[in-house]
C-alpha positions as CSV (number, residue, x, y, z in Angstrom):
1,X,88.9,111.0,109.7
2,X,85.8,110.3,108.3
3,X,83.2,109.9,111.1
4,X,80.0,108.2,110.6
5,X,78.3,111.8,110.9
6,X,80.1,112.7,107.7
7,X,78.8,114.2,104.4
8,X,75.4,113.1,103.7
9,X,74.8,111.0,100.6
10,X,74.6,112.8,97.3
11,X,71.1,113.6,96.2
12,X,68.8,111.5,94.4
13,X,65.1,112.6,92.8
14,X,63.2,111.9,96.1
15,X,60.2,110.9,94.1
16,X,60.8,107.2,92.9
17,X,57.6,107.2,90.9
18,X,59.6,109.3,88.4
19,X,62.2,106.7,87.7
20,X,61.7,104.3,84.8
21,X,62.3,100.5,85.3
22,X,61.7,98.3,88.1
23,X,64.6,96.6,89.8
24,X,63.1,93.2,89.7
25,X,62.4,93.0,86.0
26,X,64.8,90.8,83.9
27,X,63.8,92.2,80.6
28,X,64.2,96.0,80.4
29,X,62.9,97.7,77.2
30,X,64.7,101.1,77.3
31,X,64.8,104.5,79.3
32,X,60.9,105.3,78.3
33,X,59.5,102.4,80.1
34,X,57.3,103.2,83.3
35,X,58.7,102.4,86.7
36,X,56.6,100.0,88.5
37,X,55.4,100.4,92.2
38,X,58.4,98.2,93.3
39,X,61.2,101.1,92.8
40,X,63.2,101.7,95.9
41,X,63.7,105.2,97.5
42,X,67.3,106.3,97.7
43,X,69.8,105.1,100.0
44,X,70.4,107.5,103.2
45,X,73.5,106.3,105.3
46,X,76.0,105.8,102.6
47,X,76.7,107.1,99.0
48,X,77.0,104.1,97.0
49,X,77.9,103.9,93.1
50,X,77.7,100.7,91.0
51,X,80.3,100.9,88.3
52,X,78.1,99.6,85.3
53,X,79.0,97.4,82.3
54,X,78.3,98.4,78.6
55,X,76.3,96.1,76.5
56,X,78.2,95.3,73.0
57,X,76.3,95.0,69.8
58,X,76.9,91.8,68.6
59,X,75.8,92.3,65.1
60,X,78.1,95.1,64.5
61,X,81.0,94.3,61.7
62,X,83.8,95.3,64.0
63,X,87.3,94.0,65.2
64,X,88.9,93.6,68.5
65,X,90.8,96.6,68.0
66,X,88.3,98.8,66.3
67,X,85.9,101.4,67.4
68,X,83.7,100.2,70.3
69,X,80.0,99.1,68.9
70,X,77.8,99.6,71.8
71,X,73.8,98.4,72.0
72,X,72.8,101.8,73.3
73,X,69.3,100.7,74.3
74,X,70.4,97.8,76.5
75,X,73.3,99.8,77.9
76,X,71.0,102.8,79.2
77,X,68.4,100.3,80.3
78,X,70.8,98.8,82.7
79,X,71.6,102.0,84.3
80,X,67.9,102.6,84.9
81,X,68.0,99.1,86.6
82,X,70.7,100.4,88.9
83,X,69.0,103.7,89.6
84,X,65.7,102.0,90.3
85,X,67.1,100.2,93.2
86,X,68.5,103.5,94.6
87,X,72.1,102.9,93.6
88,X,74.2,105.7,91.8
89,X,75.9,104.9,88.5
90,X,79.5,105.2,88.0
91,X,79.8,105.7,84.4
92,X,82.8,105.0,81.8
93,X,85.0,103.3,84.5
94,X,87.0,100.3,84.4
95,X,84.0,97.9,84.5
96,X,82.7,99.6,81.2
97,X,85.8,98.3,79.8
98,X,87.4,101.6,79.6
99,X,90.7,101.2,78.0
100,X,90.0,97.5,77.1
101,X,87.4,97.8,74.4
102,X,85.7,101.1,75.1
103,X,87.6,103.6,73.2
104,X,87.2,107.4,74.1
105,X,84.9,108.5,71.2
106,X,82.4,105.7,72.4
107,X,83.0,106.8,76.3
108,X,82.3,110.2,75.5
109,X,79.2,109.3,74.0
110,X,78.3,107.0,76.8
111,X,78.8,109.9,79.2
112,X,76.5,112.1,77.3
113,X,73.8,109.7,76.9
114,X,73.8,108.5,80.5
115,X,74.1,112.1,81.8
116,X,70.9,112.9,79.8
117,X,69.0,109.8,81.4
118,X,70.5,110.7,84.9
119,X,69.0,114.3,84.7
120,X,65.7,113.1,83.3
121,X,65.2,110.6,86.3
122,X,67.2,112.5,89.2
123,X,69.7,109.6,88.9
124,X,73.2,109.9,90.9
125,X,75.9,109.9,88.4
126,X,79.7,109.8,88.4
127,X,81.8,109.7,85.2
128,X,85.4,108.8,84.5
129,X,87.9,111.3,83.5
130,X,91.1,110.0,82.1
131,X,93.8,110.5,79.2
132,X,92.6,107.4,77.0
133,X,92.3,109.7,73.8
134,X,96.1,109.6,73.7
135,X,97.9,107.0,72.0
136,X,99.6,104.2,74.1
137,X,103.1,105.4,73.4
138,X,104.7,107.9,75.8
139,X,103.0,111.4,76.1
140,X,104.4,114.4,77.5
141,X,102.9,115.9,80.7
142,X,101.7,118.9,78.8
143,X,99.7,116.5,76.5
144,X,98.3,114.3,79.3
145,X,97.3,117.6,81.2
146,X,95.3,118.8,78.0
147,X,93.9,115.3,77.5
148,X,92.5,115.2,81.2
149,X,91.2,118.9,80.6
150,X,89.3,117.8,77.5
151,X,87.7,114.9,79.4
152,X,87.1,117.0,82.4
153,X,85.0,119.5,80.3
154,X,82.9,117.1,78.7
155,X,81.9,115.5,82.0
156,X,81.2,118.7,83.6
157,X,79.4,119.9,80.6
158,X,77.2,116.8,80.7
159,X,76.5,117.5,84.5
160,X,78.3,114.4,85.9
161,X,80.5,114.2,89.0
162,X,84.1,113.8,87.5
163,X,86.0,110.8,88.7
164,X,89.8,111.6,88.0
165,X,90.9,108.2,86.8
166,X,94.4,106.8,87.1
167,X,96.4,107.4,83.8
168,X,98.4,104.8,82.0
169,X,100.2,107.8,80.1
170,X,101.0,109.7,83.5
171,X,102.3,106.6,85.0
172,X,104.7,106.3,82.2
173,X,105.7,110.1,81.7
174,X,105.9,111.1,85.6
175,X,109.4,111.3,87.1
176,X,108.5,111.4,90.5
177,X,105.8,112.4,93.0
178,X,106.2,116.2,92.1
179,X,104.8,115.6,88.6
180,X,101.6,114.0,90.1
181,X,101.2,116.8,92.6
182,X,101.6,119.5,90.0
183,X,99.4,117.9,87.5
184,X,96.5,117.0,89.8
185,X,96.7,120.4,91.5
186,X,96.2,121.8,88.3
187,X,93.2,119.8,87.4
188,X,91.7,120.5,90.7
189,X,92.2,124.1,90.8
190,X,90.3,124.3,87.5
191,X,87.4,121.8,88.5
192,X,84.1,123.6,88.7
193,X,82.8,121.2,91.3
194,X,84.4,118.6,93.7
195,X,85.8,115.3,92.2
196,X,86.6,111.8,93.3
197,X,90.1,110.9,92.9
198,X,90.8,107.3,91.9
199,X,93.6,105.0,92.9
200,X,93.4,102.1,90.9
201,X,95.9,99.2,91.9
202,X,98.1,97.4,89.3
203,X,96.1,94.2,89.9
204,X,93.4,95.7,87.9
205,X,95.9,97.5,85.5
206,X,99.6,96.5,85.5
207,X,100.4,99.8,83.6
208,X,99.4,101.7,86.7
209,X,102.4,100.2,88.8
210,X,104.2,102.9,90.8
211,X,101.4,105.3,90.4
212,X,101.6,108.5,92.6
213,X,105.5,108.3,91.9
214,X,106.4,105.3,94.0
215,X,106.2,101.5,93.9
216,X,106.2,101.8,97.7
217,X,102.5,102.0,98.9
218,X,103.5,104.0,102.1
219,X,105.3,106.7,99.8
220,X,102.6,106.6,97.3
221,X,100.0,107.3,100.2
222,X,101.9,110.2,101.2
223,X,101.8,111.9,97.9
224,X,98.0,111.0,97.4
225,X,97.3,112.5,100.8
226,X,99.2,115.7,100.0
227,X,97.3,116.3,96.9
228,X,94.2,116.0,98.8
229,X,95.0,118.2,101.9
230,X,96.3,120.9,99.4
231,X,92.9,120.9,97.7
232,X,90.2,119.7,100.4
233,X,87.5,121.8,99.0
234,X,87.9,120.2,95.5
235,X,87.8,116.7,96.6
236,X,84.4,115.1,97.2
237,X,86.2,111.7,97.9
238,X,88.6,109.1,96.9
239,X,88.1,105.9,95.4
240,X,90.5,103.2,96.4
241,X,90.8,100.0,94.6
242,X,93.9,98.2,96.3
243,X,92.2,95.0,97.7
244,X,93.8,95.9,101.0
245,X,91.3,96.4,103.8
246,X,93.9,97.5,106.3
247,X,95.4,100.0,104.1
248,X,92.2,101.6,103.0
249,X,91.1,102.2,106.8
250,X,94.3,103.8,107.7
251,X,94.0,106.0,104.6
252,X,90.3,106.6,105.5
253,X,91.1,107.8,109.0
254,X,93.7,110.5,107.7
255,X,91.3,112.0,105.2
256,X,90.0,115.5,105.8
257,X,86.5,115.4,107.4
258,X,84.7,116.7,104.4
259,X,86.4,114.2,102.2
260,X,84.4,110.7,101.4
261,X,86.2,107.3,101.1
262,X,84.6,105.1,98.3
263,X,85.7,101.7,98.7
264,X,86.5,99.9,95.6
265,X,87.7,96.8,97.3
266,X,85.9,94.1,95.6
267,X,87.1,91.6,98.5
268,X,86.2,93.2,101.7
269,X,83.4,95.7,100.9
270,X,81.0,94.6,103.7
271,X,83.2,95.2,106.5
272,X,84.4,98.6,104.9
273,X,81.2,100.0,104.3
274,X,80.1,98.8,107.7
275,X,82.7,100.9,109.2
276,X,84.0,101.0,112.9
277,X,84.0,103.3,115.6
278,X,86.2,105.8,113.7
279,X,84.2,105.9,110.4
280,X,83.1,104.0,107.4
281,X,83.6,104.0,103.7
282,X,81.0,104.7,101.1
283,X,81.2,102.6,97.9
284,X,82.0,102.8,94.0
285,X,82.1,99.0,93.2
286,X,82.2,97.1,90.0
287,X,80.7,94.1,91.9
288,X,77.6,96.0,92.8
289,X,76.7,95.7,88.9
290,X,75.4,92.2,89.4
291,X,74.9,92.5,93.1
292,X,72.4,95.7,92.7
293,X,69.5,93.9,94.4
294,X,71.2,92.3,97.5
295,X,73.5,95.1,97.8
296,X,70.6,97.8,98.0
297,X,68.5,95.6,100.3
298,X,71.4,95.3,102.6
299,X,72.3,99.0,102.7
300,X,68.7,99.8,103.6
301,X,69.2,97.5,106.6
302,X,72.4,99.8,107.3
303,X,69.9,102.9,106.8
304,X,68.1,101.5,109.8
305,X,71.3,101.3,111.8
306,X,70.9,97.3,111.6
307,X,74.7,96.6,111.2
308,X,74.5,93.1,111.9
309,X,71.6,92.5,109.5
310,X,73.6,94.2,106.8
311,X,76.6,92.1,107.4
312,X,74.4,88.9,107.4
313,X,72.8,90.1,104.4
314,X,75.9,91.0,102.4
315,X,78.6,89.0,103.6
316,X,77.5,85.7,101.7
317,X,78.0,87.7,98.6
318,X,82.0,88.0,99.1
319,X,82.5,84.5,97.7
320,X,80.9,85.2,94.3
321,X,83.0,88.7,94.2
322,X,86.2,87.0,94.8
323,X,85.5,84.5,92.1
324,X,84.6,87.3,89.8
325,X,87.8,89.4,90.7
326,X,90.3,86.6,91.0
327,X,93.6,86.9,89.1
328,X,93.9,88.0,86.6
329,X,91.7,90.7,88.3
330,X,91.5,93.0,85.2
331,X,89.3,90.5,83.4
332,X,86.6,90.4,86.0
333,X,84.3,92.1,83.5
334,X,83.8,88.9,81.5
335,X,82.2,87.6,84.8
336,X,80.1,90.5,85.3
337,X,78.7,90.4,81.6
338,X,78.0,86.8,81.9
339,X,75.9,87.4,85.0
340,X,74.0,90.2,83.1
341,X,73.3,88.0,80.4
342,X,72.1,85.1,82.7
343,X,69.9,87.5,84.6
344,X,68.1,88.5,81.4
345,X,69.5,92.2,81.2
346,X,70.8,91.5,77.7
347,X,70.0,89.0,75.1
348,X,73.7,87.8,74.4
349,X,77.3,87.0,75.9
350,X,79.1,89.2,73.8
351,X,81.7,91.9,74.9
352,X,83.6,94.5,73.3
353,X,87.1,93.3,71.9
354,X,85.7,89.9,72.2
355,X,86.6,89.7,75.9
356,X,83.9,87.2,76.6
357,X,86.7,84.7,75.7
358,X,89.2,86.3,78.4
359,X,88.0,83.6,81.2
360,X,87.8,79.9,80.9
361,X,84.7,77.7,80.9
362,X,85.2,76.5,84.5
363,X,85.5,80.3,85.7
364,X,82.3,81.0,83.8
365,X,80.5,77.8,85.2
366,X,81.4,78.4,88.9
367,X,80.1,81.9,88.5
368,X,76.7,80.6,87.4
369,X,76.8,78.4,90.6
370,X,77.6,81.0,93.1
371,X,75.2,83.6,91.6
372,X,72.3,81.0,91.4
373,X,73.1,79.8,95.0
374,X,72.7,83.6,96.2
375,X,69.4,83.8,94.3
376,X,70.4,86.7,91.9
377,X,68.5,85.5,88.9
378,X,65.2,87.0,88.7
379,X,64.3,84.0,86.3
380,X,66.7,80.9,87.4
381,X,65.0,78.8,84.6
382,X,66.1,81.3,82.1
383,X,69.7,81.5,83.6
384,X,69.9,77.7,83.5
385,X,68.8,77.5,79.9
386,X,71.5,80.2,78.9
387,X,74.1,78.4,80.8
388,X,73.1,75.2,78.9
389,X,73.5,77.0,75.8
390,X,76.9,78.1,76.6
391,X,78.2,74.9,77.9
392,X,76.7,73.0,74.8
393,X,79.1,75.2,72.7
394,X,82.0,73.3,74.6
395,X,80.6,69.8,74.5
396,X,79.5,69.9,78.1
397,X,76.1,69.8,79.8
398,X,74.3,71.3,82.5
399,X,72.2,68.8,84.7
400,X,68.9,69.2,86.0
401,X,70.2,69.6,89.4
402,X,72.6,72.4,88.4
403,X,75.9,70.1,88.3
404,X,77.7,70.2,85.3
405,X,79.1,67.1,83.5
406,X,81.4,66.4,80.8
407,X,80.1,65.2,77.4
408,X,81.5,61.8,76.6
């Protein structure tokens, strides 16, 4: 089981004065900026990654199914924003539109660039390893293994901690639990450092239904645990994104003592991170992209053993998280990017593949209301101005008191 006295958080640069970008600045200008005195020291009691979104280049002449066009300056500046709060960055994951606009070529470039920035400032970094360089049609297990190996080599070569992501191709090719156990065992044996195993539920990606060789979660859990217990020294932790708190706690209690549980549950993260008498979860969360400031502040209360204060600070954010991740959950990235634009982290509301259109106007409007109510925006007037611009495109208005009205 994971006891509260489990593995210490992974290292950060202990000198925050060397990290660029302040956590409270809504306008970041690139990775060479000077870090102001408001930078936060690293967290102590939990290892926490925010899965970061990418900023599209709105001026690029591309198509929804063409190569990703990334605004590298704005994308990297946002990673410095997360590091400045003391959070780690989970790179090239689902939140970065991996497999939903971010192709493997762009993901590899993103990993290399972010790893260079992390090395320069001592930022905590984990990077997604998958098989998305393969075509979507069925692939052989040998092809899938080689694809994983290629990406694993790139992440390890860049200095990132690998996150072995669930593979759509493997979900389609595997005939049962033994295929998963053999393939993951092969990857873990050759990994040069401990990895994070990622279990992403079908609510995030329907193509991953039946992962680990069974549609029954109890059976899938047994295969997952068998892979871990076969290679405990090669597994830093597991990232569980099933949106089922009770199941995560049960799994957490069965992990070897050296293996972390990183919650990926964007509905129940306060209680899972706070933990119980038997242990707690660390975190690797997409919702911590927009919640970097309040999440880091709450976690510092937990560093001082103020669990009640931690819950009081973080529990109010759950309503926003549940809204952002409501079904169809896989389109939560649209809400994440909206909030980044409203907060001033980027100059436009454009996404790779045109996925800014994946959510309805009422959804976007409510996301603004909830985030504003939490005080998430460094410049609320800027956020309101930008929301008015968006609503005006649809013939609606944002009243001075924040209430939207339909334009007659």
